[in-house]
MOPAC internal coordinates of N, CA, C and O (Angstrom, degrees):
PM7 1SCF
backbone

  N    0.0000 0     0.00 0     0.00 0    0    0    0
  C    1.4351 1     0.00 0     0.00 0    1    0    0
  C    1.5150 1   109.40 1     0.00 0    2    1    0
  O    1.2310 1   120.90 1   -41.07 1    3    2    1
  N    1.3002 1   115.89 1   138.93 1    3    2    1
  C    1.4668 1   120.32 1   179.40 1    5    3    2
  C    1.5128 1   108.89 1   -72.33 1    6    5    3
  O    1.2310 1   121.16 1   -31.94 1    7    6    5
  N    1.3067 1   115.39 1   148.06 1    7    6    5
  C    1.4447 1   121.08 1  -178.99 1    9    7    6
  C    1.5185 1   109.97 1  -100.02 1   10    9    7
  O    1.2310 1   121.16 1   -26.91 1   11   10    9
  N    1.3178 1   115.39 1   153.09 1   11   10    9
  C    1.4566 1   122.86 1   179.89 1   13   11   10
  C    1.5140 1   108.89 1  -111.61 1   14   13   11
  O    1.2310 1   121.20 1   -22.37 1   15   14   13
  N    1.3133 1   115.30 1   157.63 1   15   14   13
  C    1.4571 1   120.69 1   173.24 1   17   15   14
  C    1.5311 1   107.78 1   -61.94 1   18   17   15
  O    1.2310 1   120.53 1   -34.12 1   19   18   17
  N    1.3280 1   116.59 1   145.88 1   19   18   17
  C    1.4355 1   121.81 1  -174.89 1   21   19   18
  C    1.5143 1   115.85 1   -58.48 1   22   21   19
  O    1.2310 1   119.49 1   159.09 1   23   22   21
  N    1.3147 1   118.58 1   -20.91 1   23   22   21
  C    1.4395 1   120.52 1  -177.38 1   25   23   22
  C    1.5285 1   114.18 1   -82.20 1   26   25   23
  O    1.2310 1   120.36 1   178.45 1   27   26   25
  N    1.3003 1   116.92 1    -1.55 1   27   26   25
  C    1.4546 1   120.73 1  -175.74 1   29   27   26
  C    1.5005 1   112.69 1  -111.58 1   30   29   27
  O    1.2310 1   121.42 1   -37.70 1   31   30   29
  N    1.3028 1   114.88 1   142.30 1   31   30   29
  C    1.4453 1   120.64 1   162.01 1   33   31   30
  C    1.5155 1   105.19 1   -87.21 1   34   33   31
  O    1.2310 1   120.82 1   166.96 1   35   34   33
  N    1.3145 1   116.04 1   -13.04 1   35   34   33
  C    1.4720 1   130.46 1   178.03 1   37   35   34
  C    1.5035 1   113.78 1    39.33 1   38   37   35
  O    1.2310 1   118.93 1    87.94 1   39   38   37
  N    1.2817 1   119.64 1   -92.06 1   39   38   37
  C    1.4520 1   120.61 1  -175.98 1   41   39   38
  C    1.5082 1   107.83 1  -108.64 1   42   41   39
  O    1.2310 1   121.00 1   -49.64 1   43   42   41
  N    1.2681 1   115.69 1   130.36 1   43   42   41
  C    1.4673 1   119.76 1   179.78 1   45   43   42
  C    1.5176 1   107.85 1   -68.00 1   46   45   43
  O    1.2310 1   120.77 1   -74.22 1   47   46   45
  N    1.3143 1   116.13 1   105.78 1   47   46   45
  C    1.4529 1   120.18 1  -179.07 1   49   47   46
  C    1.5133 1   110.95 1   -71.75 1   50   49   47
  O    1.2310 1   119.60 1   157.13 1   51   50   49
  N    1.2908 1   118.36 1   -22.87 1   51   50   49
  C    1.4559 1   120.31 1   176.90 1   53   51   50
  C    1.5164 1   109.19 1   -62.59 1   54   53   51
  O    1.2310 1   120.27 1   131.43 1   55   54   53
  N    1.3152 1   117.08 1   -48.57 1   55   54   53
  C    1.4504 1   118.89 1  -178.35 1   57   55   54
  C    1.5257 1   110.96 1   -74.85 1   58   57   55
  O    1.2310 1   119.67 1   150.47 1   59   58   57
  N    1.3286 1   118.24 1   -29.53 1   59   58   57
  C    1.4515 1   119.55 1  -176.96 1   61   59   58
  C    1.5270 1   112.87 1   -84.01 1   62   61   59
  O    1.2310 1   120.37 1   144.63 1   63   62   61
  N    1.3312 1   116.90 1   -35.37 1   63   62   61
  C    1.4635 1   117.46 1  -172.43 1   65   63   62
  C    1.5205 1   115.21 1  -122.32 1   66   65   63
  O    1.2310 1   119.16 1   148.51 1   67   66   65
  N    1.2971 1   119.21 1   -31.49 1   67   66   65
  C    1.4623 1   118.77 1  -171.66 1   69   67   66
  C    1.4939 1   115.39 1  -113.95 1   70   69   67
  O    1.2310 1   118.93 1  -174.93 1   71   70   69
  N    1.3155 1   119.64 1     5.07 1   71   70   69
  C    1.4475 1   121.73 1  -176.50 1   73   71   70
  C    1.5248 1   109.92 1   -73.84 1   74   73   71
  O    1.2310 1   121.27 1   -14.89 1   75   74   73
  N    1.3155 1   115.17 1   165.11 1   75   74   73
  C    1.4421 1   119.57 1   174.36 1   77   75   74
  C    1.5133 1   108.27 1   -58.15 1   78   77   75
  O    1.2310 1   120.08 1   -38.06 1   79   78   77
  N    1.3287 1   117.46 1   141.94 1   79   78   77
  C    1.4499 1   121.02 1  -178.72 1   81   79   78
  C    1.5323 1   111.80 1   -57.80 1   82   81   79
  O    1.2310 1   121.07 1   -36.07 1   83   82   81
  N    1.3211 1   115.55 1   143.93 1   83   82   81
  C    1.4591 1   120.14 1   178.07 1   85   83   82
  C    1.5388 1   109.85 1   -65.49 1   86   85   83
  O    1.2310 1   120.39 1   147.78 1   87   86   85
  N    1.3162 1   116.87 1   -32.22 1   87   86   85
  C    1.4437 1   122.72 1   177.37 1   89   87   86
  C    1.5253 1   108.42 1  -124.11 1   90   89   87
  O    1.2310 1   120.42 1   -33.71 1   91   90   89
  N    1.3070 1   116.81 1   146.29 1   91   90   89
  C    1.4704 1   119.64 1  -179.46 1   93   91   90
  C    1.5182 1   112.04 1   -60.55 1   94   93   91
  O    1.2310 1   120.21 1   151.06 1   95   94   93
  N    1.3257 1   117.20 1   -28.94 1   95   94   93
  C    1.4496 1   121.76 1  -176.52 1   97   95   94
  C    1.5304 1   113.16 1  -102.82 1   98   97   95
  O    1.2310 1   120.58 1  -160.88 1   99   98   97
  N    1.3119 1   116.50 1    19.12 1   99   98   97
  C    1.4676 1   119.77 1  -178.71 1  101   99   98
  C    1.5152 1   109.62 1   -61.38 1  102  101   99
  O    1.2310 1   119.78 1   -49.30 1  103  102  101
  N    1.3336 1   118.02 1   130.70 1  103  102  101
  C    1.4682 1   120.86 1   178.02 1  105  103  102
  C    1.5233 1   111.47 1   -61.59 1  106  105  103
  O    1.2310 1   120.98 1   -16.91 1  107  106  105
  N    1.3137 1   115.73 1   163.09 1  107  106  105
  C    1.4569 1   121.93 1   179.07 1  109  107  106
  C    1.5256 1   109.45 1   -72.98 1  110  109  107
  O    1.2310 1   120.79 1   -51.40 1  111  110  109
  N    1.3247 1   116.10 1   128.60 1  111  110  109
  C    1.4622 1   121.98 1   175.33 1  113  111  110
  C    1.5091 1   108.56 1   -76.96 1  114  113  111
  O    1.2310 1   119.98 1   -61.26 1  115  114  113
  N    1.3307 1   117.64 1   118.74 1  115  114  113
  C    1.4585 1   120.11 1  -175.23 1  117  115  114
  C    1.5403 1   113.74 1  -110.26 1  118  117  115
  O    1.2310 1   119.91 1   161.56 1  119  118  117
  N    1.3288 1   117.77 1   -18.44 1  119  118  117
  C    1.4609 1   120.41 1   178.50 1  121  119  118
  C    1.5132 1   108.42 1  -148.74 1  122  121  119
  O    1.2310 1   120.85 1   -55.96 1  123  122  121
  N    1.3345 1   115.97 1   124.04 1  123  122  121
  C    1.4570 1   119.36 1  -178.37 1  125  123  122
  C    1.5159 1   109.61 1  -153.37 1  126  125  123
  O    1.2310 1   121.09 1   -40.86 1  127  126  125
  N    1.3073 1   115.52 1   139.14 1  127  126  125
  C    1.4533 1   120.62 1   172.60 1  129  127  126
  C    1.5120 1   107.40 1  -117.57 1  130  129  127
  O    1.2310 1   120.95 1   -37.16 1  131  130  129
  N    1.3113 1   115.80 1   142.84 1  131  130  129
  C    1.4535 1   121.08 1   179.25 1  133  131  130
  C    1.5148 1   109.76 1   -74.18 1  134  133  131
  O    1.2310 1   120.35 1   -35.44 1  135  134  133
  N    1.3234 1   116.93 1   144.56 1  135  134  133
  C    1.4430 1   119.99 1   175.02 1  137  135  134
  C    1.5339 1   110.96 1   -62.31 1  138  137  135
  O    1.2310 1   120.88 1   -31.98 1  139  138  137
  N    1.3172 1   115.93 1   148.02 1  139  138  137
  C    1.4634 1   119.74 1   177.77 1  141  139  138
  C    1.5233 1   109.51 1   -81.52 1  142  141  139
  O    1.2310 1   121.21 1   -35.33 1  143  142  141
  N    1.3329 1   115.30 1   144.67 1  143  142  141
  C    1.4615 1   120.32 1   175.22 1  145  143  142
  C    1.5348 1   106.04 1   -74.75 1  146  145  143
  O    1.2310 1   119.34 1   -61.39 1  147  146  145
  N    1.3299 1   118.87 1   118.61 1  147  146  145
  C    1.4564 1   119.78 1  -177.55 1  149  147  146
  C    1.5345 1   112.46 1   -59.66 1  150  149  147
  O    1.2310 1   120.67 1   -43.85 1  151  150  149
  N    1.3146 1   116.33 1   136.15 1  151  150  149
  C    1.4621 1   120.37 1  -176.29 1  153  151  150
  C    1.5189 1   112.74 1   -61.48 1  154  153  151
  O    1.2310 1   120.39 1   141.02 1  155  154  153
  N    1.3157 1   116.86 1   -38.98 1  155  154  153
  C    1.4731 1   119.42 1   179.71 1  157  155  154
  C    1.5397 1   109.79 1   -62.44 1  158  157  155
  O    1.2310 1   120.56 1   139.51 1  159  158  157
  N    1.3224 1   116.53 1   -40.49 1  159  158  157
  C    1.4805 1   119.25 1   178.06 1  161  159  158
  C    1.5132 1   110.46 1   -66.96 1  162  161  159
  O    1.2310 1   120.78 1   141.67 1  163  162  161
  N    1.3289 1   116.12 1   -38.33 1  163  162  161
  C    1.4628 1   120.57 1   177.66 1  165  163  162
  C    1.5254 1   110.58 1   -60.10 1  166  165  163
  O    1.2310 1   120.36 1   130.39 1  167  166  165
  N    1.3173 1   116.91 1   -49.61 1  167  166  165
  C    1.4701 1   121.73 1  -178.92 1  169  167  166
  C    1.5105 1   111.57 1   -60.11 1  170  169  167
  O    1.2310 1   120.44 1   142.62 1  171  170  169
  N    1.3278 1   116.76 1   -37.38 1  171  170  169
  C    1.4588 1   121.09 1  -177.23 1  173  171  170
  C    1.5253 1   112.20 1   -92.26 1  174  173  171
  O    1.2310 1   120.51 1  -177.24 1  175  174  173
  N    1.3403 1   116.63 1     2.76 1  175  174  173
  C    1.4562 1   124.05 1  -179.95 1  177  175  174
  C    1.5293 1   112.99 1    54.28 1  178  177  175
  O    1.2310 1   121.66 1  -133.08 1  179  178  177
  N    1.3267 1   114.42 1    46.92 1  179  178  177
  C    1.4600 1   121.72 1   179.40 1  181  179  178
  C    1.5172 1   108.73 1   -93.94 1  182  181  179
  O    1.2310 1   120.62 1   -47.71 1  183  182  181
  N    1.3241 1   116.41 1   132.29 1  183  182  181
  C    1.4451 1   122.84 1   174.73 1  185  183  182
  C    1.5254 1   108.40 1  -115.33 1  186  185  183
  O    1.2310 1   120.54 1   -19.07 1  187  186  185
  N    1.3246 1   116.57 1   160.93 1  187  186  185
  C    1.4532 1   119.02 1   177.97 1  189  187  186
  C    1.5136 1   112.33 1   175.39 1  190  189  187
  O    1.2310 1   120.84 1    18.10 1  191  190  189
  N    1.3030 1   116.00 1  -161.90 1  191  190  189
  C    1.4566 1   121.24 1   179.43 1  193  191  190
  C    1.5200 1   111.10 1  -153.77 1  194  193  191
  O    1.2310 1   121.75 1   -17.71 1  195  194  193
  N    1.3327 1   114.26 1   162.29 1  195  194  193
  C    1.4618 1   122.15 1   175.64 1  197  195  194
  C    1.5163 1   108.48 1  -137.04 1  198  197  195
  O    1.2310 1   120.69 1   -47.25 1  199  198  197
  N    1.3250 1   116.28 1   132.75 1  199  198  197
  C    1.4571 1   122.27 1   173.62 1  201  199  198
  C    1.5324 1   106.66 1  -111.45 1  202  201  199
  O    1.2310 1   120.70 1   -50.85 1  203  202  201
  N    1.3222 1   116.26 1   129.15 1  203  202  201
  C    1.4565 1   121.09 1   179.30 1  205  203  202
  C    1.5355 1   109.14 1  -123.53 1  206  205  203
  O    1.2310 1   121.61 1   -25.52 1  207  206  205
  N    1.3205 1   114.53 1   154.48 1  207  206  205
  C    1.4688 1   122.03 1   173.06 1  209  207  206
  C    1.5312 1   106.45 1  -126.45 1  210  209  207
  O    1.2310 1   120.44 1   -42.93 1  211  210  209
  N    1.3221 1   116.76 1   137.07 1  211  210  209
  C    1.4539 1   120.14 1  -177.35 1  213  211  210
  C    1.5242 1   110.49 1  -153.79 1  214  213  211
  O    1.2310 1   121.69 1    -9.87 1  215  214  213
  N    1.3221 1   114.38 1   170.13 1  215  214  213
  C    1.4773 1   121.31 1   175.97 1  217  215  214
  C    1.5140 1   108.28 1  -108.87 1  218  217  215
  O    1.2310 1   121.25 1   -22.90 1  219  218  217
  N    1.3281 1   115.22 1   157.10 1  219  218  217
  C    1.4479 1   122.61 1   175.18 1  221  219  218
  C    1.5215 1   105.76 1  -116.63 1  222  221  219
  O    1.2310 1   120.21 1   -56.00 1  223  222  221
  N    1.3374 1   117.20 1   124.00 1  223  222  221
  C    1.4682 1   121.73 1  -179.10 1  225  223  222
  C    1.5230 1   109.95 1   -78.31 1  226  225  223
  O    1.2310 1   120.73 1   -12.20 1  227  226  225
  N    1.3282 1   116.21 1   167.80 1  227  226  225
  C    1.4654 1   121.71 1   179.85 1  229  227  226
  C    1.5155 1   112.74 1   -59.11 1  230  229  227
  O    1.2310 1   120.17 1   150.20 1  231  230  229
  N    1.3471 1   117.28 1   -29.80 1  231  230  229
  C    1.4601 1   119.76 1  -179.65 1  233  231  230
  C    1.5443 1   111.79 1   -88.56 1  234  233  231
  O    1.2310 1   120.44 1  -174.60 1  235  234  233
  N    1.3550 1   116.77 1     5.40 1  235  234  233
  C    1.4630 1   120.32 1   174.59 1  237  235  234
  C    1.5124 1   116.39 1    93.49 1  238  237  235
  O    1.2310 1   119.88 1  -175.59 1  239  238  237
  N    1.3163 1   117.83 1     4.41 1  239  238  237
  C    1.4740 1   120.86 1  -179.71 1  241  239  238
  C    1.5265 1   110.71 1   -84.66 1  242  241  239
  O    1.2310 1   121.07 1   -26.60 1  243  242  241
  N    1.3048 1   115.56 1   153.40 1  243  242  241
  C    1.4698 1   122.14 1   175.22 1  245  243  242
  C    1.5281 1   107.90 1   -88.41 1  246  245  243
  O    1.2310 1   120.64 1   -46.72 1  247  246  245
  N    1.3299 1   116.38 1   133.28 1  247  246  245
  C    1.4633 1   119.49 1  -179.52 1  249  247  246
  C    1.5215 1   109.57 1  -139.89 1  250  249  247
  O    1.2310 1   121.37 1   -14.90 1  251  250  249
  N    1.3282 1   114.98 1   165.10 1  251  250  249
  C    1.4565 1   122.65 1   172.88 1  253  251  250
  C    1.5415 1   112.32 1    52.82 1  254  253  251
  O    1.2310 1   121.11 1  -131.37 1  255  254  253
  N    1.3218 1   115.47 1    48.63 1  255  254  253
  C    1.4670 1   120.34 1  -178.98 1  257  255  254
  C    1.5067 1   109.71 1   -75.54 1  258  257  255
  O    1.2310 1   120.29 1   -45.64 1  259  258  257
  N    1.3300 1   117.04 1   134.36 1  259  258  257
  C    1.4540 1   122.14 1   174.02 1  261  259  258
  C    1.5044 1   109.14 1  -133.71 1  262  261  259
  O    1.2310 1   120.74 1   -39.74 1  263  262  261
  N    1.3069 1   116.19 1   140.26 1  263  262  261
  C    1.4472 1   121.93 1   176.26 1  265  263  262
  C    1.5295 1   106.81 1   -81.37 1  266  265  263
  O    1.2310 1   120.91 1   -57.31 1  267  266  265
  N    1.3269 1   115.86 1   122.69 1  267  266  265
  C    1.4657 1   121.77 1  -179.36 1  269  267  266
  C    1.5183 1   110.04 1   -91.28 1  270  269  267
  O    1.2310 1   121.18 1   142.94 1  271  270  269
  N    1.3481 1   115.34 1   -37.06 1  271  270  269
  C    1.4685 1   120.95 1  -178.74 1  273  271  270
  C    1.5187 1   108.44 1  -155.24 1  274  273  271
  O    1.2310 1   120.77 1   -37.93 1  275  274  273
  N    1.3132 1   116.14 1   142.07 1  275  274  273
  C    1.4533 1   121.61 1   177.15 1  277  275  274
  C    1.5200 1   109.22 1  -147.15 1  278  277  275
  O    1.2310 1   121.31 1   -55.62 1  279  278  277
  N    1.3193 1   115.10 1   124.38 1  279  278  277
  C    1.4646 1   120.95 1   179.91 1  281  279  278
  C    1.5146 1   109.08 1  -132.80 1  282  281  279
  O    1.2310 1   119.59 1   -58.99 1  283  282  281
  N    1.3221 1   118.38 1   121.01 1  283  282  281
  C    1.4549 1   127.66 1   -12.20 1  285  283  282
  C    1.5238 1   109.61 1   -72.90 1  286  285  283
  O    1.2310 1   121.01 1   -27.27 1  287  286  285
  N    1.2982 1   115.68 1   152.73 1  287  286  285
  C    1.4627 1   122.09 1  -178.14 1  289  287  286
  C    1.5303 1   111.05 1   -64.13 1  290  289  287
  O    1.2310 1   120.92 1   -39.82 1  291  290  289
  N    1.3104 1   115.84 1   140.18 1  291  290  289
  C    1.4546 1   121.26 1   173.67 1  293  291  290
  C    1.5191 1   116.46 1    83.36 1  294  293  291
  O    1.2310 1   119.82 1  -171.93 1  295  294  293
  N    1.3214 1   117.94 1     8.07 1  295  294  293
  C    1.4533 1   120.73 1  -175.42 1  297  295  294
  C    1.5368 1   112.17 1  -105.87 1  298  297  295
  O    1.2310 1   120.48 1   129.03 1  299  298  297
  N    1.3262 1   116.69 1   -50.97 1  299  298  297
  C    1.4644 1   120.94 1  -171.02 1  301  299  298
  C    1.5317 1   115.43 1  -109.51 1  302  301  299
  O    1.2310 1   120.21 1   170.41 1  303  302  301
  N    1.3336 1   117.21 1    -9.59 1  303  302  301
  C    1.4589 1   119.83 1  -174.28 1  305  303  302
  C    1.5188 1   113.78 1   -57.66 1  306  305  303
  O    1.2310 1   119.95 1   132.69 1  307  306  305
  N    1.3271 1   117.71 1   -47.31 1  307  306  305
  C    1.4542 1   121.54 1  -176.78 1  309  307  306
  C    1.5471 1   111.33 1   -58.59 1  310  309  307
  O    1.2310 1   120.86 1   138.95 1  311  310  309
  N    1.3202 1   115.96 1   -41.05 1  311  310  309
  C    1.4458 1   120.96 1   179.52 1  313  311  310
  C    1.5426 1   111.47 1   -61.29 1  314  313  311
  O    1.2310 1   120.96 1   136.72 1  315  314  313
  N    1.3179 1   115.78 1   -43.28 1  315  314  313
  C    1.4570 1   120.25 1   179.52 1  317  315  314
  C    1.5352 1   110.39 1   -66.80 1  318  317  315
  O    1.2310 1   120.16 1   134.68 1  319  318  317
  N    1.3112 1   117.31 1   -45.32 1  319  318  317
  C    1.4624 1   120.61 1  -179.62 1  321  319  318
  C    1.5391 1   111.41 1   -61.62 1  322  321  319
  O    1.2310 1   120.55 1   139.63 1  323  322  321
  N    1.3078 1   116.55 1   -40.37 1  323  322  321
  C    1.4906 1   119.10 1   177.13 1  325  323  322
  C    1.5101 1   111.56 1   -62.78 1  326  325  323
  O    1.2310 1   119.96 1   135.76 1  327  326  325
  N    1.3140 1   117.69 1   -44.24 1  327  326  325
  C    1.4629 1   121.28 1  -179.86 1  329  327  326
  C    1.5383 1   110.58 1   -62.04 1  330  329  327
  O    1.2310 1   120.23 1   137.27 1  331  330  329
  N    1.3090 1   117.17 1   -42.73 1  331  330  329
  C    1.4681 1   120.02 1  -177.47 1  333  331  330
  C    1.5114 1   112.92 1   -65.43 1  334  333  331
  O    1.2310 1   119.57 1   158.25 1  335  334  333
  N    1.3065 1   118.42 1   -21.75 1  335  334  333
  C    1.4704 1   121.28 1   176.31 1  337  335  334
  C    1.5103 1   111.78 1   -59.31 1  338  337  335
  O    1.2310 1   120.28 1   150.60 1  339  338  337
  N    1.3247 1   117.07 1   -29.40 1  339  338  337
  C    1.4576 1   122.00 1  -176.35 1  341  339  338
  C    1.5267 1   113.40 1   -98.26 1  342  341  339
  O    1.2310 1   119.37 1   175.83 1  343  342  341
  N    1.3097 1   118.80 1    -4.17 1  343  342  341
  C    1.4720 1   120.45 1  -178.89 1  345  343  342
  C    1.5088 1   110.57 1   -71.56 1  346  345  343
  O    1.2310 1   120.81 1   -36.23 1  347  346  345
  N    1.3202 1   116.05 1   143.77 1  347  346  345
  C    1.4607 1   122.26 1   177.08 1  349  347  346
  C    1.5163 1   109.19 1  -136.76 1  350  349  347
  O    1.2310 1   121.97 1   -42.63 1  351  350  349
  N    1.3098 1   113.82 1   137.37 1  351  350  349
  C    1.4690 1   122.30 1   175.68 1  353  351  350
  C    1.5225 1   108.12 1  -109.36 1  354  353  351
  O    1.2310 1   120.67 1   -15.00 1  355  354  353
  N    1.3099 1   116.33 1   165.00 1  355  354  353
  C    1.4586 1   121.59 1   176.28 1  357  355  354
  C    1.5217 1   108.32 1   -63.79 1  358  357  355
  O    1.2310 1   120.68 1   -37.21 1  359  358  357
  N    1.3161 1   116.30 1   142.79 1  359  358  357
  C    1.4643 1   121.06 1   176.68 1  361  359  358
  C    1.5118 1   109.41 1   -63.28 1  362  361  359
  O    1.2310 1   121.08 1   -32.85 1  363  362  361
  N    1.3049 1   115.54 1   147.15 1  363  362  361
  C    1.4629 1   119.62 1  -179.80 1  365  363  362
  C    1.5260 1   109.58 1   164.91 1  366  365  363
  O    1.2310 1   121.43 1    27.60 1  367  366  365
  N    1.3147 1   114.87 1  -152.40 1  367  366  365
  C    1.4730 1   117.57 1  -176.27 1  369  367  366
  C    1.5389 1   114.45 1   -70.97 1  370  369  367
  O    1.2310 1   119.52 1   168.50 1  371  370  369
  N    1.3178 1   118.53 1   -11.50 1  371  370  369
  C    1.4547 1   121.01 1  -178.94 1  373  371  370
  C    1.5098 1   110.62 1    81.33 1  374  373  371
  O    1.2310 1   120.71 1     7.14 1  375  374  373
  N    1.3147 1   116.25 1  -172.86 1  375  374  373
  C    1.4774 1   121.78 1   179.76 1  377  375  374
  C    1.4995 1   108.81 1  -159.14 1  378  377  375
  O    1.2310 1   121.14 1   -24.80 1  379  378  377
  N    1.3078 1   115.43 1   155.20 1  379  378  377
  C    1.4669 1   120.96 1   176.84 1  381  379  378
  C    1.5076 1   109.17 1  -123.77 1  382  381  379
  O    1.2310 1   120.78 1   -33.91 1  383  382  381
  N    1.3181 1   116.10 1   146.09 1  383  382  381
  C    1.4490 1   121.42 1   173.92 1  385  383  382
  C    1.5095 1   115.75 1    74.51 1  386  385  383
  O    1.2310 1   119.80 1  -151.51 1  387  386  385
  N    1.3501 1   117.98 1    28.49 1  387  386  385
  C    1.4316 1   121.22 1   177.24 1  389  387  386
  C    1.5366 1   108.90 1   -70.88 1  390  389  387
  O    1.2310 1   120.16 1   -49.05 1  391  390  389
  N    1.3342 1   117.30 1   130.95 1  391  390  389
  C    1.4565 1   121.00 1   179.24 1  393  391  390
  C    1.5204 1   109.85 1  -116.00 1  394  393  391
  O    1.2310 1   121.23 1   -39.93 1  395  394  393
  N    1.3265 1   115.26 1   140.07 1  395  394  393
  C    1.4702 1   122.20 1   176.75 1  397  395  394
  C    1.5251 1   108.31 1  -138.08 1  398  397  395
  O    1.2310 1   121.67 1   -36.19 1  399  398  397
  N    1.3121 1   114.41 1   143.81 1  399  398  397
  C    1.4649 1   120.70 1   174.95 1  401  399  398
  C    1.5266 1   108.12 1  -113.35 1  402  401  399
  O    1.2310 1   121.06 1   -46.82 1  403  402  401
  N    1.3090 1   115.57 1   133.18 1  403  402  401
  C    1.4754 1   121.89 1   177.87 1  405  403  402
  C    1.5247 1   107.02 1  -116.89 1  406  405  403
  O    1.2310 1   120.61 1   -59.14 1  407  406  405
  N    1.3145 1   116.44 1   120.86 1  407  406  405
  C    1.4519 1   122.61 1   178.52 1  409  407  406
  C    1.5118 1   110.87 1  -100.16 1  410  409  407
  O    1.2310 1   120.02 1   -48.88 1  411  410  409
  N    1.2955 1   117.57 1   131.12 1  411  410  409
  C    1.4499 1   124.01 1   177.88 1  413  411  410
  C    1.5159 1   106.50 1  -113.74 1  414  413  411
  O    1.2310 1   120.71 1   -67.67 1  415  414  413
  N    1.3231 1   116.25 1   112.33 1  415  414  413
  C    1.4619 1   119.07 1   179.41 1  417  415  414
  C    1.5199 1   110.77 1  -152.63 1  418  417  415
  O    1.2310 1   121.63 1   -18.18 1  419  418  417
  N    1.2982 1   114.49 1   161.82 1  419  418  417
  C    1.4542 1   122.21 1   179.06 1  421  419  418
  C    1.5288 1   108.75 1   -87.83 1  422  421  419
  O    1.2310 1   120.91 1   -39.37 1  423  422  421
  N    1.3275 1   115.87 1   140.63 1  423  422  421
  C    1.4651 1   119.46 1   175.72 1  425  423  422
  C    1.5190 1   110.12 1   -67.07 1  426  425  423
  O    1.2310 1   121.03 1   -24.73 1  427  426  425
  N    1.2983 1   115.64 1   155.27 1  427  426  425
  C    1.4592 1   113.83 1   179.90 1  429  427  426
  C    1.4523 1   114.37 1   176.42 1  430  429  427
  O    1.2310 1   120.10 1   180.00 1  431  430  429

């Protein structure tokens, strides 16, 4: 998992990793890295969130990712999409329509 600077709560790991599954049959998440807090947002002290919806393939890969909501728009989406490229779920029947929210904020 990528590390964040100590001043950040950066990405809410509760919503990204430990929250109740978006679907009752969501496969087990076995490998995940948190999105990085973009440096430009850090310098400008911008906070926000991104909600994504995606499918999990039978081999455990994340596919068909779409951004459902992003506040502010255009700031954190790329970071979330890059992180999801490396996520892996347990092999199995897969799942469709999995939703996750990633919160980017400063600790305080």
